[in-house]
C-alpha positions as CSV (number, residue, x, y, z in Angstrom):
1,M,-38.0,-57.2,-20.6
2,R,-39.3,-58.0,-24.2
3,M,-37.4,-56.5,-27.1
4,S,-39.1,-54.6,-29.9
5,P,-39.5,-56.3,-33.3
6,A,-36.8,-54.1,-34.7
7,R,-34.3,-55.3,-32.1
8,R,-35.3,-59.0,-32.7
9,Q,-34.7,-58.6,-36.4
10,T,-31.3,-57.1,-35.7
11,R,-30.3,-60.0,-33.4
12,A,-31.2,-62.5,-36.0
13,N,-28.1,-61.8,-38.0
14,Y,-25.9,-64.6,-39.1
15,W,-23.1,-63.8,-36.7
16,P,-24.9,-64.9,-33.5
17,G,-25.9,-68.1,-35.3
18,F,-22.3,-68.7,-36.3
19,V,-21.1,-68.1,-32.7
20,D,-23.7,-70.6,-31.4
21,A,-22.5,-73.2,-33.9
22,M,-18.9,-72.7,-33.0
23,S,-19.7,-72.8,-29.3
24,S,-21.6,-76.1,-29.7
25,L,-18.7,-77.5,-31.7
26,L,-16.2,-76.5,-29.0
27,L,-18.5,-78.0,-26.4
28,V,-18.6,-81.4,-28.2
29,I,-14.8,-81.4,-28.7
30,I,-14.0,-80.6,-25.1
31,F,-16.5,-83.2,-23.8
32,L,-15.1,-85.8,-26.2
33,L,-11.6,-85.1,-25.0
34,S,-12.6,-85.3,-21.4
35,L,-14.4,-88.7,-21.9
36,F,-11.5,-90.0,-23.9
37,M,-9.1,-89.2,-21.0
38,L,-11.5,-90.9,-18.6
39,T,-11.7,-93.9,-20.9
40,Q,-7.9,-94.2,-21.2
41,F,-7.7,-94.0,-17.4
42,F,-10.1,-96.9,-16.7
43,L,-8.6,-98.9,-19.6
44,S,-5.1,-98.4,-18.2
45,Q,-6.4,-99.7,-14.8
46,E,-7.9,-102.7,-16.4
47,I,-4.8,-103.4,-18.5
48,L,-2.6,-103.0,-15.4
49,G,-4.7,-105.8,-13.7
50,K,-4.2,-108.0,-16.7
51,D,-0.5,-107.2,-16.8
52,S,-0.2,-108.4,-13.2
53,A,-1.9,-111.7,-14.1
54,L,0.4,-112.0,-17.1
55,T,3.4,-111.4,-14.9
56,R,2.4,-114.2,-12.5
57,L,1.8,-116.5,-15.5
58,N,5.2,-115.7,-16.9
59,S,6.7,-116.5,-13.5
60,Q,5.0,-119.9,-13.5
61,I,6.2,-120.6,-17.0
62,A,9.8,-119.7,-16.0
63,E,9.6,-122.1,-13.0
64,L,8.3,-124.9,-15.2
65,T,11.0,-124.2,-17.7
66,D,13.7,-124.4,-15.0
67,L,12.2,-127.6,-13.7
68,L,12.1,-129.1,-17.2
69,Q,15.8,-128.3,-17.7
70,L,16.7,-129.9,-14.4
71,E,14.8,-133.0,-15.3
72,R,16.5,-133.2,-18.7
73,A,19.9,-132.9,-17.0
74,N,19.0,-135.8,-14.6
75,S,17.9,-137.8,-17.7
76,D,21.3,-137.2,-19.3
77,D,23.1,-138.3,-16.1
78,L,21.0,-141.5,-16.0
79,E,21.7,-142.2,-19.6
80,G,25.4,-141.8,-19.0
81,T,25.2,-144.2,-16.0
82,I,23.3,-146.7,-18.1
83,A,26.0,-146.5,-20.8
84,S,28.8,-147.1,-18.2
85,L,27.0,-150.1,-16.7
86,T,26.4,-151.5,-20.2
87,A,30.1,-151.2,-20.9
88,T,30.9,-152.9,-17.6
89,L,28.5,-155.7,-18.3
90,S,30.0,-156.3,-21.7
91,S,33.5,-156.4,-20.2
92,A,32.3,-158.8,-17.5
93,E,30.7,-161.1,-20.1
94,A,33.9,-161.0,-22.2
95,E,36.0,-161.9,-19.2
96,K,33.5,-164.7,-18.4
97,Q,33.9,-166.0,-21.9
98,S,37.7,-165.9,-21.6
99,L,37.6,-167.8,-18.3
100,S,35.3,-170.4,-19.8
101,E,37.7,-170.9,-22.6
102,Q,40.6,-171.3,-20.2
103,L,38.7,-173.8,-18.1
104,A,37.9,-175.8,-21.2
105,G,41.6,-175.9,-22.1
106,L,42.6,-176.9,-18.7
107,G,40.1,-179.7,-18.5
108,G,41.9,-181.7,-21.3
109,G,43.6,-184.2,-19.0
110,L,45.4,-181.9,-16.7
111,A,44.4,-183.5,-13.4
112,D,47.2,-181.6,-11.6
113,K,45.5,-178.3,-12.4
114,D,42.5,-178.9,-10.1
115,G,43.5,-176.0,-7.9
116,Q,43.7,-173.7,-10.8
117,I,40.3,-174.9,-12.0
118,S,38.8,-174.2,-8.6
119,D,40.2,-170.7,-8.7
120,L,38.9,-170.1,-12.1
121,N,35.4,-171.4,-11.2
122,A,35.4,-169.0,-8.2
123,Q,36.4,-166.1,-10.5
124,L,33.7,-167.2,-12.9
125,L,31.1,-167.2,-10.2
126,A,32.2,-163.8,-9.0
127,Q,32.0,-162.4,-12.5
128,Q,28.5,-164.0,-12.9
129,K,27.4,-162.3,-9.7
130,I,28.7,-158.9,-11.0
131,S,26.9,-159.5,-14.3
132,D,23.7,-160.3,-12.5
133,E,23.9,-157.2,-10.3
134,A,24.7,-155.0,-13.3
135,S,21.7,-156.4,-15.1
136,A,19.4,-155.7,-12.1
137,Q,20.8,-152.2,-11.8
138,L,20.3,-151.7,-15.5
139,V,16.7,-152.7,-15.3
140,L,16.2,-150.3,-12.4
141,L,17.8,-147.5,-14.2
142,N,15.7,-148.1,-17.3
143,Q,12.6,-147.9,-15.1
144,Q,13.8,-144.6,-13.6
145,L,14.5,-143.3,-17.1
146,A,11.0,-144.2,-18.3
147,A,9.5,-142.4,-15.2
148,L,11.7,-139.4,-15.8
149,R,10.6,-139.2,-19.5
150,T,7.0,-139.3,-18.3
151,Q,7.6,-136.4,-16.0
152,I,9.3,-134.4,-18.8
153,A,6.4,-135.0,-21.0
154,A,4.0,-133.8,-18.3
155,L,6.1,-130.7,-17.8
156,E,6.2,-129.9,-21.5
157,E,2.4,-130.3,-21.6
158,A,2.0,-127.9,-18.7
159,L,4.4,-125.5,-20.3
160,Q,2.3,-125.5,-23.5
161,A,-0.9,-125.1,-21.6
162,S,0.6,-122.0,-19.8
163,E,1.7,-120.5,-23.1
164,S,-1.7,-121.1,-24.5
165,K,-3.3,-119.5,-21.5
166,Q,-1.0,-116.5,-21.8
167,A,-1.9,-116.0,-25.5
168,E,-5.6,-116.3,-24.6
169,S,-5.2,-113.7,-21.9
170,Q,-3.5,-111.3,-24.2
171,T,-6.3,-111.8,-26.8
172,R,-9.0,-111.2,-24.1
173,I,-7.2,-108.0,-23.0
174,A,-7.1,-106.7,-26.6
175,D,-10.8,-107.5,-27.0
176,L,-11.7,-105.9,-23.7
177,G,-10.0,-102.7,-24.6
178,R,-11.7,-102.6,-28.0
179,R,-15.2,-103.2,-26.5
180,L,-14.5,-100.6,-23.8
181,N,-13.5,-98.0,-26.3
182,L,-16.6,-98.7,-28.4
183,A,-18.9,-98.5,-25.3
184,L,-17.4,-95.3,-24.1
185,A,-17.6,-93.8,-27.6
186,Q,-21.2,-94.7,-27.7
187,R,-21.8,-93.1,-24.3
188,V,-20.1,-89.9,-25.4
189,Q,-22.2,-89.8,-28.5
190,D,-25.4,-90.4,-26.6
191,L,-24.7,-87.8,-23.9
192,S,-23.7,-85.2,-26.5
193,R,-26.9,-85.8,-28.3
194,Y,-29.0,-85.4,-25.1
195,R,-27.0,-82.3,-24.1
196,S,-27.7,-80.7,-27.4
197,D,-31.4,-81.5,-27.0
198,F,-31.4,-80.1,-23.5
199,F,-29.7,-76.9,-24.5
200,G,-32.0,-76.5,-27.4
201,R,-35.0,-76.9,-25.1
202,L,-33.6,-74.3,-22.7
203,R,-33.0,-71.9,-25.6
204,E,-36.7,-72.1,-26.5
205,I,-37.8,-71.8,-22.9
206,L,-35.6,-68.8,-22.0
207,A,-35.5,-67.1,-25.4
208,D,-36.8,-63.8,-24.0
209,R,-33.9,-63.5,-21.5
210,A,-30.8,-61.6,-22.6
211,D,-29.2,-62.3,-19.2
212,V,-29.3,-66.1,-19.8
213,R,-26.8,-67.4,-22.3
214,I,-24.5,-70.3,-23.3
215,V,-20.8,-70.0,-22.6
216,G,-18.8,-73.0,-23.8
217,D,-20.5,-76.2,-22.5
218,R,-22.4,-74.4,-19.8
219,F,-25.8,-72.6,-19.5
220,V,-25.2,-69.3,-17.6
221,F,-27.7,-67.3,-15.5
222,Q,-26.5,-63.9,-14.3
223,S,-26.8,-63.8,-10.5
224,E,-29.1,-60.7,-10.7
225,V,-31.7,-63.0,-12.4
226,L,-31.9,-65.2,-9.3
227,F,-30.5,-63.3,-6.3
228,S,-30.4,-59.9,-4.7
229,A,-26.9,-58.4,-4.1
230,G,-25.0,-60.3,-1.4
231,Q,-27.9,-62.7,-0.8
232,A,-28.4,-66.5,-1.3
233,D,-32.2,-66.5,-1.2
234,I,-33.8,-67.0,-4.6
235,S,-36.1,-64.2,-5.7
236,E,-39.6,-64.8,-6.9
237,E,-38.6,-63.9,-10.4
238,G,-35.6,-66.3,-10.1
239,K,-37.9,-69.1,-8.9
240,R,-40.0,-68.7,-12.0
241,E,-37.0,-69.1,-14.2
242,I,-35.6,-72.1,-12.2
243,A,-39.0,-73.7,-12.5
244,K,-38.7,-73.6,-16.3
245,L,-35.3,-75.2,-15.9
246,A,-36.7,-77.9,-13.6
247,D,-39.4,-78.8,-16.2
248,A,-36.6,-79.2,-18.8
249,I,-34.6,-81.4,-16.5
250,L,-37.6,-83.6,-15.6
251,Q,-38.2,-84.2,-19.3
252,L,-34.5,-85.0,-19.7
253,E,-34.6,-87.6,-16.9
254,K,-37.3,-89.4,-18.9
255,E,-35.4,-89.4,-22.1
256,I,-31.8,-90.4,-21.0
257,P,-31.5,-94.2,-20.6
258,P,-30.7,-95.2,-17.0
259,E,-27.3,-96.8,-18.0
260,I,-25.9,-93.3,-18.8
261,N,-24.5,-91.9,-15.6
262,W,-25.2,-88.1,-15.9
263,V,-25.5,-85.2,-13.5
264,L,-26.4,-81.5,-13.8
265,R,-23.6,-79.5,-12.1
266,I,-24.6,-76.2,-10.6
267,D,-21.6,-73.8,-10.2
268,G,-21.9,-70.6,-8.1
269,H,-19.5,-67.7,-9.1
270,T,-19.0,-64.2,-7.6
271,D,-17.0,-61.1,-8.7
272,R,-13.6,-60.3,-7.1
273,R,-14.9,-57.7,-4.6
274,P,-14.7,-59.3,-1.1
275,I,-17.7,-59.9,1.1
276,S,-17.5,-60.4,4.9
277,T,-20.8,-60.8,6.7
278,A,-21.9,-63.1,9.6
279,R,-23.6,-65.4,7.2
280,F,-21.0,-65.2,4.4
281,P,-17.4,-64.7,5.7
282,S,-16.1,-64.9,2.1
283,N,-17.2,-65.2,-1.6
284,W,-16.7,-68.9,-1.3
285,E,-19.5,-69.3,1.2
286,L,-21.7,-67.0,-0.9
287,S,-21.1,-68.8,-4.2
288,A,-21.6,-72.2,-2.5
289,A,-24.8,-71.1,-0.7
290,R,-26.3,-69.8,-4.0
291,A,-25.5,-73.1,-5.8
292,I,-27.0,-75.1,-3.0
293,A,-30.1,-72.9,-2.9
294,V,-30.7,-73.5,-6.6
295,A,-30.2,-77.3,-6.1
296,K,-32.7,-77.4,-3.3
297,Y,-35.3,-75.5,-5.3
298,L,-34.8,-77.9,-8.2
299,I,-35.3,-80.8,-5.8
300,S,-38.5,-79.1,-4.5
301,R,-39.7,-79.1,-8.1
302,G,-39.3,-82.8,-8.4
303,V,-35.7,-83.2,-9.8
304,S,-33.9,-86.2,-8.3
305,P,-31.1,-85.1,-5.9
306,H,-28.9,-87.9,-7.3
307,R,-28.7,-86.0,-10.6
308,L,-27.5,-82.7,-9.0
309,V,-24.1,-81.5,-7.9
310,A,-23.6,-78.1,-6.2
311,A,-20.2,-76.3,-6.2
312,G,-19.0,-72.9,-5.1
313,F,-16.1,-71.3,-7.0
314,G,-16.1,-67.9,-5.3
315,E,-14.2,-65.3,-7.4
316,F,-11.6,-67.6,-8.6
317,S,-13.0,-68.5,-12.1
318,P,-13.9,-65.2,-13.7
319,L,-15.1,-64.8,-17.3
320,D,-13.8,-61.3,-17.5
321,P,-10.6,-60.3,-15.4
322,A,-11.2,-56.6,-15.9
323,D,-12.0,-54.3,-12.9
324,T,-15.2,-52.7,-14.4
325,E,-18.8,-52.9,-13.4
326,E,-19.6,-54.8,-16.6
327,A,-16.9,-57.4,-15.8
328,Y,-18.2,-57.7,-12.2
329,R,-21.7,-58.2,-13.6
330,R,-20.6,-60.9,-16.0
331,N,-18.6,-62.8,-13.3
332,R,-21.5,-62.9,-10.9
333,R,-23.3,-65.9,-12.3
334,I,-24.8,-69.4,-11.8
335,E,-23.7,-72.0,-14.4
336,F,-25.4,-75.3,-15.3
337,K,-23.3,-78.0,-16.9
338,L,-24.7,-81.4,-18.1
339,T,-21.8,-84.0,-17.5
340,E,-21.0,-87.4,-16.2
């Protein structure tokens, strides 16, 4: 029904424009908060995976540290053994020198001391053997000590590499979070812009309909525009209005880049008065059937089914909780929401 020029002039007051502006602002804020929560969820999942990798890396570093400490303890033990053998070798050489001096003193014309000389020679040979064995063992221990120091150096290098890898992983996690936040913020901004354009286009198309309006972030059709009472078959008048909506959606599909994952959600709502028929046992079935009927008609007009979601809310999401005919009329509606 077209309004008279006088009524159009009255509705052009500043108050409806102010309400539209505030509704659009609330739409943007709610959508930004929703996407921010979604962003934080995916980011927490990504960071949780990185934390698991860091935990495994820290475990490997702890194992390498324990092994390094064990090797250092073995090195200290070997150095102590080498010091003991060195002291033994020095004592044996001192005793050898003492025996040599005694033998030299006895050799000054004491022929009757041959037995003692033989004993001293035997002791000298025994001390020489001990000295040789100690020297061989000392050489072996020095070789083991050198090998142990090589292993310690390798472990220290592996530990440094693990610490460097951990620092690099933390840097990559921080960079990933920053890039993810930037990308999601850009997606939010892009989708908000396209939603504003879409709603602006629908306002122009449906400007002569008082029973089609914007509520929050949704475009709302009263059920009477599309359906008869208690029915889910779209009327001829309703098909004409949905066809206008389909044209706007087709234009939107061409404008939104393919990397933005968007859908048009179609929500069916009824009033609180119960219905019980063979086709619709409850308001849930009626609201879902109406949403599906709208989705199917949009598909028949060329809209991609991958961009449509149909949902039935029954009487459980009313706009007006009052028990009046006006409240019932407002609650019987079909809502369209452009979202991810």
